[in-house]
DSSP file (Angstrom, degrees, kcal/mol; ACC not computed):
  #  RESIDUE AA STRUCTURE BP1 BP2  ACC     N-H-->O    O-->H-N    N-H-->O    O-->H-N    TCO  KAPPA ALPHA  PHI   PSI    X-CA   Y-CA   Z-CA
    1    1 A M     >        0   0    0      0, 0.0     4,-2.4     0, 0.0     5,-0.2   0.000 360.0 360.0 360.0 -33.9   83.8   59.0  161.0
    2    2 A K  H  >  +     0   0    0      1,-0.2     4,-2.2     2,-0.2     5,-0.1   0.859 360.0  52.4 -65.0 -34.8   83.0   61.4  163.8
    3    3 A N  H  > S+     0   0    0      2,-0.2     4,-2.0     1,-0.2    -1,-0.2   0.884 109.4  48.8 -65.9 -38.3   83.6   64.4  161.6
    4    4 A L  H  > S+     0   0    0      2,-0.2     4,-2.3     1,-0.2    -2,-0.2   0.897 111.2  49.8 -65.6 -41.8   81.2   63.0  159.0
    5    5 A I  H  X S+     0   0    0     -4,-2.4     4,-2.6     1,-0.2    -2,-0.2   0.903 109.1  52.7 -64.4 -40.9   78.6   62.4  161.7
    6    6 A A  H  X S+     0   0    0     -4,-2.2     4,-2.5     1,-0.2    -1,-0.2   0.896 108.8  50.2 -60.4 -41.8   79.0   66.0  163.0
    7    7 A I  H  X S+     0   0    0     -4,-2.0     4,-2.5     2,-0.2    -1,-0.2   0.920 110.4  48.6 -66.6 -42.3   78.4   67.3  159.5
    8    8 A Y  H  X S+     0   0    0     -4,-2.3     4,-2.5     2,-0.2    -2,-0.2   0.935 112.5  49.5 -62.1 -43.8   75.2   65.2  159.0
    9    9 A L  H  X S+     0   0    0     -4,-2.6     4,-2.7     2,-0.2    -2,-0.2   0.933 110.6  49.3 -58.1 -46.4   74.0   66.4  162.4
   10   10 A L  H  X S+     0   0    0     -4,-2.5     4,-2.6     1,-0.2     5,-0.2   0.925 112.8  47.9 -60.6 -44.8   74.7   70.0  161.6
   11   11 A L  H  X S+     0   0    0     -4,-2.5     4,-2.7     1,-0.2     6,-0.4   0.884 110.9  50.8 -62.7 -38.8   72.9   69.7  158.2
   12   12 A A  H  X S+     0   0    0     -4,-2.5     4,-2.0     2,-0.2     5,-0.4   0.927 113.6  44.8 -64.1 -46.6   70.0   68.0  159.9
   13   13 A V  H  < S+     0   0    0     -4,-2.7    -2,-0.2    -5,-0.2    -1,-0.2   0.927 116.7  45.5 -64.5 -44.6   69.7   70.9  162.5
   14   14 A I  H  < S+     0   0    0     -4,-2.6    -2,-0.2    -5,-0.2    -1,-0.2   0.915 123.6  32.9 -71.5 -43.2   70.2   73.6  159.9
   15   15 A T  H  < S-     0   0    0     -4,-2.7    -1,-0.2    -5,-0.2    -2,-0.2   0.684  98.6-131.0 -85.7 -17.4   67.7   72.2  157.3
   16   16 A G     <  +     0   0    0     -4,-2.0     2,-0.4    -5,-0.3    -3,-0.2   0.650  65.2 127.5  75.9  12.3   65.4   70.7  159.8
   17   17 A N        -     0   0    0     -5,-0.4    -1,-0.3    -6,-0.4     2,-0.2  -0.816  57.8-130.1-105.2 143.5   65.4   67.4  157.9
   18   18 A A        -     0   0    0     -2,-0.4     2,-0.2    31,-0.3    32,-0.1  -0.590  25.7-127.7 -82.7 154.0   66.2   64.0  159.2
   19   19 A F        -     0   0    0     -2,-0.2    32,-0.3     1,-0.1     2,-0.1  -0.666  26.9-101.2-100.2 158.6   68.7   62.0  157.3
   20   20 A S    >>  -     0   0    0     -2,-0.2     4,-0.9     1,-0.1     3,-0.6  -0.490  22.8-122.6 -83.9 153.4   68.1   58.5  156.1
   21   21 A A  H 3>>S+     0   0    0      1,-0.2     5,-2.0     2,-0.2     4,-0.6   0.841 110.3  59.8 -60.1 -34.8   69.4   55.5  158.0
   22   22 A E  H >45S+     0   0    0      1,-0.2     3,-0.6     3,-0.2    -1,-0.2   0.848  96.2  59.5 -62.7 -34.4   71.3   54.4  154.8
   23   23 A N  H <45S+     0   0    0     -3,-0.6    -1,-0.2     1,-0.2    -2,-0.2   0.828 115.1  34.2 -66.4 -30.1   73.3   57.5  154.5
   24   24 A L  H 3<5S-     0   0    0     -4,-0.9    -1,-0.2    -3,-0.4    -2,-0.2   0.405 105.6-124.2-102.8   1.4   74.9   57.0  157.9
   25   25 A N  T <X5 +     0   0    0     -4,-0.6     4,-1.7    -3,-0.6     3,-0.2   0.910  48.5 163.2  55.2  45.2   75.0   53.3  157.8
   26   26 A L  H  >< +     0   0    0     -5,-2.0     4,-2.9     1,-0.2     5,-0.2   0.826  68.9  62.5 -61.4 -33.7   73.0   53.0  161.0
   27   27 A K  H  > S+     0   0    0     -6,-0.3     4,-3.0     1,-0.2    -1,-0.2   0.949 104.6  47.4 -62.3 -44.2   72.2   49.3  160.2
   28   28 A E  H  > S+     0   0    0      1,-0.2     4,-2.1     2,-0.2    -1,-0.2   0.933 112.2  48.5 -61.5 -44.1   76.0   48.5  160.3
   29   29 A L  H  <>S+     0   0    0     -4,-1.7     5,-2.9     1,-0.2    -1,-0.2   0.910 113.5  49.0 -64.3 -38.6   76.4   50.4  163.6
   30   30 A F  H ><5S+     0   0    0     -4,-2.9     3,-1.9     3,-0.2    -2,-0.2   0.946 109.7  50.2 -62.9 -49.5   73.3   48.4  164.9
   31   31 A E  H 3<5S+     0   0    0     -4,-3.0    -1,-0.2     1,-0.3    -2,-0.2   0.834 111.3  49.1 -59.9 -34.9   74.7   45.1  163.7
   32   32 A N  T 3<5S-     0   0    0     -4,-2.1    -1,-0.3    -5,-0.2    -2,-0.2   0.313 114.6-120.3 -87.0   6.3   78.0   45.9  165.5
   33   33 A Q  T < 5 +     0   0    0     -3,-1.9     2,-1.6     1,-0.2     3,-0.3   0.804  57.7 155.1  56.9  36.2   76.1   46.9  168.6
   34   34 A N     >< +     0   0    0     -5,-2.9     4,-1.8     1,-0.2    -1,-0.2  -0.519   8.5 157.7 -87.9  66.6   77.5   50.4  168.6
   35   35 A Y  H  >  +     0   0    0     -2,-1.6     4,-2.2     1,-0.2    -1,-0.2   0.869  66.2  54.1 -65.9 -40.7   74.4   51.6  170.6
   36   36 A D  H  > S+     0   0    0     -3,-0.3     4,-2.3     1,-0.2    -1,-0.2   0.870 108.4  50.3 -60.7 -38.5   76.1   54.8  172.0
   37   37 A E  H  > S+     0   0    0      2,-0.2     4,-1.9     1,-0.2    -1,-0.2   0.899 108.9  51.2 -65.8 -41.8   77.1   55.9  168.6
   38   38 A I  H  X S+     0   0    0     -4,-1.8     4,-2.2     2,-0.2     5,-0.2   0.906 111.7  47.6 -61.9 -42.8   73.6   55.4  167.3
   39   39 A I  H  X S+     0   0    0     -4,-2.2     4,-2.5     1,-0.2    -2,-0.2   0.906 109.7  53.5 -63.9 -42.1   72.2   57.5  170.2
   40   40 A G  H  < S+     0   0    0     -4,-2.3     4,-0.2     1,-0.2    -1,-0.2   0.826 113.0  44.0 -58.9 -34.3   74.8   60.2  169.6
   41   41 A I  H  < S+     0   0    0     -4,-1.9    -2,-0.2     1,-0.1    -1,-0.2   0.874 126.3  26.1 -79.9 -38.3   73.8   60.4  165.9
   42   42 A L  H >< S+     0   0    0     -4,-2.2     3,-1.7    -5,-0.1    -2,-0.2   0.624  94.5  86.8-106.6 -15.0   69.9   60.4  166.3
   43   43 A Q  T 3< S+     0   0    0     -4,-2.5    -1,-0.1     1,-0.3    -3,-0.1   0.762  90.9  49.2 -65.2 -24.6   69.1   61.8  169.8
   44   44 A N  T 3  S+     0   0    0     -4,-0.2     2,-0.4    -5,-0.2    -1,-0.3   0.409  89.7  96.0 -97.4   2.7   69.0   65.4  168.8
   45   45 A V  S <  S-     0   0    0     -3,-1.7     5,-0.1     1,-0.1   -27,-0.0  -0.771  89.3-101.4 -92.4 137.8   66.8   64.9  165.8
   46   46 A Q    >   -     0   0    0     -2,-0.4     3,-1.9     1,-0.1     4,-0.4  -0.307  28.7-128.4 -58.1 134.3   63.1   65.6  166.4
   47   47 A E  G >  S+     0   0    0      1,-0.3     3,-1.4     2,-0.2    -1,-0.1   0.842 105.7  58.7 -54.3 -40.4   61.3   62.2  166.7
   48   48 A Q  G 3  S+     0   0    0      1,-0.3    -1,-0.3     0, 0.0    -2,-0.1   0.651 103.6  54.1 -68.2 -14.8   58.6   63.1  164.2
   49   49 A K  G <  S+     0   0    0     -3,-1.9    -1,-0.3     2,-0.1   -31,-0.3   0.503  89.5  95.4 -96.0  -5.6   61.3   63.6  161.6
   50   50 A L  S <  S-     0   0    0     -3,-1.4   -30,-0.1    -4,-0.4    -8,-0.0  -0.615  75.7-122.5 -85.3 142.0   62.9   60.2  162.1
   51   51 A S     >  -     0   0    0    -32,-0.3     4,-2.4    -2,-0.2     5,-0.2  -0.227  30.9-102.0 -71.8 173.5   61.9   57.2  159.9
   52   52 A A  H  > S+     0   0    0      2,-0.2     4,-2.3     1,-0.2     5,-0.1   0.903 125.0  50.2 -62.4 -40.5   60.5   54.0  161.3
   53   53 A E  H  > S+     0   0    0      2,-0.2     4,-2.8     1,-0.2    -1,-0.2   0.930 110.5  48.2 -67.4 -45.6   63.9   52.4  160.9
   54   54 A E  H  > S+     0   0    0      1,-0.2     4,-2.7     2,-0.2     5,-0.2   0.896 110.6  51.8 -60.8 -40.7   65.7   55.2  162.7
   55   55 A L  H  X S+     0   0    0     -4,-2.4     4,-3.1     2,-0.2     5,-0.2   0.903 110.6  49.7 -59.4 -43.4   63.2   55.2  165.5
   56   56 A F  H  X S+     0   0    0     -4,-2.3     4,-2.9     2,-0.2     5,-0.3   0.945 111.4  46.5 -61.6 -49.0   63.8   51.4  165.8
   57   57 A Y  H  X S+     0   0    0     -4,-2.8     4,-2.0     1,-0.2    -2,-0.2   0.915 117.4  44.2 -65.1 -40.7   67.5   51.8  165.9
   58   58 A L  H  X S+     0   0    0     -4,-2.7     4,-2.4    -5,-0.2    -2,-0.2   0.925 115.3  47.6 -67.6 -43.8   67.3   54.6  168.5
   59   59 A G  H  X S+     0   0    0     -4,-3.1     4,-2.2    -5,-0.2    -2,-0.2   0.940 113.3  46.5 -59.7 -49.1   64.7   52.9  170.6
   60   60 A F  H  X S+     0   0    0     -4,-2.9     4,-2.6    -5,-0.2    -1,-0.2   0.923 113.2  50.7 -61.3 -44.2   66.5   49.6  170.7
   61   61 A S  H  X S+     0   0    0     -4,-2.0     4,-1.2    -5,-0.3    -1,-0.2   0.882 107.8  52.7 -62.3 -38.3   69.8   51.4  171.5
   62   62 A K  H ><>S+     0   0    0     -4,-2.4     5,-2.5     1,-0.2     3,-0.5   0.938 110.9  47.7 -64.1 -44.2   68.2   53.3  174.3
   63   63 A M  H ><5S+     0   0    0     -4,-2.2     3,-1.8     1,-0.2    -2,-0.2   0.930 109.6  51.9 -59.8 -46.6   66.9   50.1  175.8
   64   64 A M  H 3<5S+     0   0    0     -4,-2.6    -1,-0.2     1,-0.3    -2,-0.2   0.713 110.4  49.6 -66.9 -19.6   70.3   48.4  175.5
   65   65 A T  T <<5S-     0   0    0     -4,-1.2    -1,-0.3    -3,-0.5    -2,-0.2   0.316 126.5 -96.8-101.8   7.0   71.9   51.3  177.3
   66   66 A G  T < 5S+     0   0    0     -3,-1.8     2,-1.4    -4,-0.2     3,-0.2   0.382  89.7 119.2 100.7  -4.3   69.4   51.3  180.2
   67   67 A D     >< +     0   0    0     -5,-2.5     4,-2.4    -6,-0.2     5,-0.2  -0.589  32.3 162.0 -93.4  74.7   66.9   54.0  179.2
   68   68 A Y  H  >  +     0   0    0     -2,-1.4     4,-2.7     1,-0.2     5,-0.2   0.893  65.9  51.6 -67.4 -42.2   64.0   51.5  179.0
   69   69 A K  H  > S+     0   0    0     -3,-0.2     4,-1.9     2,-0.2    -1,-0.2   0.927 115.4  40.4 -60.5 -47.3   61.1   54.0  179.2
   70   70 A K  H  > S+     0   0    0      2,-0.2     4,-2.4     1,-0.2     5,-0.2   0.902 114.7  54.2 -68.8 -41.9   62.4   56.2  176.3
   71   71 A G  H  X S+     0   0    0     -4,-2.4     4,-2.3     1,-0.2    -2,-0.2   0.929 109.6  47.0 -58.3 -46.7   63.4   53.1  174.3
   72   72 A E  H  X S+     0   0    0     -4,-2.7     4,-2.6     2,-0.2    -1,-0.2   0.922 110.8  51.9 -58.1 -47.6   59.9   51.6  174.6
   73   73 A K  H  X S+     0   0    0     -4,-1.9     4,-2.2     1,-0.2    -2,-0.2   0.912 111.5  47.5 -55.9 -46.4   58.3   54.9  173.6
   74   74 A L  H  X S+     0   0    0     -4,-2.4     4,-2.3     2,-0.2    -1,-0.2   0.877 110.5  51.3 -68.2 -39.6   60.6   55.1  170.5
   75   75 A L  H  X S+     0   0    0     -4,-2.3     4,-2.4    -5,-0.2    -1,-0.2   0.913 109.2  51.6 -61.8 -42.5   59.8   51.5  169.6
   76   76 A E  H  X S+     0   0    0     -4,-2.6     4,-2.2     2,-0.2    -2,-0.2   0.911 110.0  48.1 -58.8 -45.7   56.1   52.2  169.8
   77   77 A L  H  X S+     0   0    0     -4,-2.2     4,-2.2     1,-0.2    -1,-0.2   0.881 110.6  52.0 -64.3 -37.4   56.4   55.2  167.5
   78   78 A S  H  X S+     0   0    0     -4,-2.3     4,-2.1     1,-0.2    -2,-0.2   0.903 110.7  47.9 -64.1 -40.7   58.4   53.1  165.1
   79   79 A F  H  < S+     0   0    0     -4,-2.4    -2,-0.2     2,-0.2    -1,-0.2   0.862 109.2  53.8 -67.6 -35.5   55.7   50.4  165.1
   80   80 A Q  H  < S+     0   0    0     -4,-2.2    -2,-0.2     1,-0.2    -1,-0.2   0.914 112.7  43.1 -63.7 -42.9   53.0   53.0  164.6
   81   81 A K  H  < S+     0   0    0     -4,-2.2    -2,-0.2     1,-0.3    -1,-0.2   0.876 139.1   3.1 -71.6 -35.6   54.8   54.4  161.5
   82   82 A K  S  < S-     0   0    0     -4,-2.1     2,-2.0    -5,-0.2    -1,-0.3  -0.778  71.4-144.2-155.2  99.9   55.6   51.0  160.1
   83   83 A P        +     0   0    0      0, 0.0    -4,-0.1     0, 0.0    -3,-0.1  -0.451  30.4 177.3 -74.7  80.0   54.4   47.9  161.9
   84   84 A L     >  -     0   0    0     -2,-2.0     4,-2.2    -6,-0.1     3,-0.4  -0.584  35.0-126.2 -81.9 141.6   57.4   45.6  161.2
   85   85 A P  H  > S+     0   0    0      0, 0.0     4,-2.4     0, 0.0     5,-0.2   0.889 107.7  54.7 -55.0 -43.3   57.3   42.1  162.7
   86   86 A E  H  > S+     0   0    0      1,-0.2     4,-1.5     2,-0.2     5,-0.1   0.866 110.5  45.9 -64.3 -34.2   60.7   42.4  164.4
   87   87 A T  H  > S+     0   0    0     -3,-0.4     4,-2.4     2,-0.2    -1,-0.2   0.901 112.6  51.5 -71.1 -40.4   59.5   45.6  166.2
   88   88 A G  H  X S+     0   0    0     -4,-2.2     4,-2.7     2,-0.2    -2,-0.2   0.863 107.1  52.5 -58.5 -40.6   56.2   43.9  167.1
   89   89 A K  H  X S+     0   0    0     -4,-2.4     4,-2.0     2,-0.2    -1,-0.2   0.907 110.7  47.8 -67.2 -41.5   58.0   40.9  168.6
   90   90 A I  H  X S+     0   0    0     -4,-1.5     4,-2.2     2,-0.2    -2,-0.2   0.937 114.5  45.6 -65.4 -45.0   60.2   43.2  170.8
   91   91 A L  H  X S+     0   0    0     -4,-2.4     4,-2.8     1,-0.2     5,-0.2   0.912 110.2  54.0 -63.6 -42.0   57.2   45.2  172.0
   92   92 A A  H  X S+     0   0    0     -4,-2.7     4,-2.6     1,-0.2    -1,-0.2   0.877 108.8  49.3 -59.4 -39.4   55.2   42.0  172.6
   93   93 A K  H  X S+     0   0    0     -4,-2.0     4,-2.2     2,-0.2    -1,-0.2   0.898 111.1  50.1 -67.9 -39.3   58.0   40.6  174.9
   94   94 A I  H  X S+     0   0    0     -4,-2.2     4,-1.1     2,-0.2    -2,-0.2   0.949 114.8  42.8 -62.6 -47.3   58.2   43.9  176.8
   95   95 A Y  H  X>S+     0   0    0     -4,-2.8     5,-2.8     1,-0.2     4,-0.6   0.896 113.6  51.8 -68.9 -39.6   54.4   44.0  177.4
   96   96 A F  H ><5S+     0   0    0     -4,-2.6     3,-1.0     1,-0.2    -1,-0.2   0.888 105.7  55.0 -64.5 -39.1   54.3   40.2  178.2
   97   97 A S  H 3<5S+     0   0    0     -4,-2.2    -1,-0.2     1,-0.3    -2,-0.2   0.791 110.3  46.5 -65.3 -26.7   57.0   40.6  180.8
   98   98 A R  H 3<5S-     0   0    0     -4,-1.1    -1,-0.3    -3,-0.3    -2,-0.2   0.515 117.3-113.2 -90.6  -4.5   55.0   43.3  182.5
   99   99 A G  T <<5S+     0   0    0     -3,-1.0     2,-1.5    -4,-0.6    -3,-0.2   0.682  70.9 140.8  82.7  17.8   51.8   41.2  182.4
  100  100 A D     >< +     0   0    0     -5,-2.8     4,-1.3     1,-0.2     3,-0.4  -0.567  15.9 162.3 -92.8  70.4   50.1   43.7  179.9
  101  101 A Y  H  >  +     0   0    0     -2,-1.5     4,-2.1     1,-0.2    -1,-0.2   0.755  64.2  63.8 -67.9 -27.7   48.5   40.9  177.9
  102  102 A Q  H  > S+     0   0    0      1,-0.2     4,-2.3     2,-0.2    -1,-0.2   0.926 104.5  48.2 -59.6 -47.0   46.0   43.2  176.2
  103  103 A K  H  > S+     0   0    0     -3,-0.4     4,-2.5     1,-0.2    -1,-0.2   0.860 107.7  56.1 -62.6 -34.4   48.8   45.1  174.5
  104  104 A V  H  X S+     0   0    0     -4,-1.3     4,-2.2     1,-0.2    -1,-0.2   0.915 108.9  46.7 -62.7 -42.7   50.4   41.8  173.5
  105  105 A I  H  X S+     0   0    0     -4,-2.1     4,-1.6     2,-0.2    -2,-0.2   0.895 111.6  50.8 -63.4 -42.1   47.1   40.9  171.8
  106  106 A E  H  X S+     0   0    0     -4,-2.3     4,-1.2     2,-0.2    -2,-0.2   0.911 110.8  48.6 -63.3 -43.0   46.9   44.3  170.1
  107  107 A I  H >< S+     0   0    0     -4,-2.5     3,-0.5     1,-0.2    -2,-0.2   0.926 110.1  52.1 -61.6 -44.8   50.5   44.0  168.8
  108  108 A N  H 3< S+     0   0    0     -4,-2.2    -1,-0.2     1,-0.2    -2,-0.2   0.804 104.3  56.9 -65.7 -26.9   49.8   40.5  167.4
  109  109 A K  H 3<        0   0    0     -4,-1.6    -1,-0.2     1,-0.2    -2,-0.2   0.857 360.0 360.0 -67.0 -35.2   46.7   41.7  165.6
  110  110 A K    <<        0   0    0     -4,-1.2    -1,-0.2    -3,-0.5    -2,-0.2   0.440 360.0 360.0 -75.7 360.0   48.8   44.3  163.7
């Protein structure tokens, strides 16, 4: 699997295109809590080229491995691209825990 991942990364770098989450089965990696693998796959792709789902997987993985600031930023980008309820709930919990109630209200409006 690591060779396949390396090939996808090389293609993404050469072509400048992000790959879809379905092609690498990121959902399965996410469900199995393989956060380090997800980070390894997506961290070198430009953020603006990642889909909302890829940003979500990467952001959540960053948070689960201790990089909270970067994780939050990526989740916010994911939510901006595609305001999915599950992303909004996570962001609302983050904002609520910090006492940033205005952001909680903004997320709930979307």
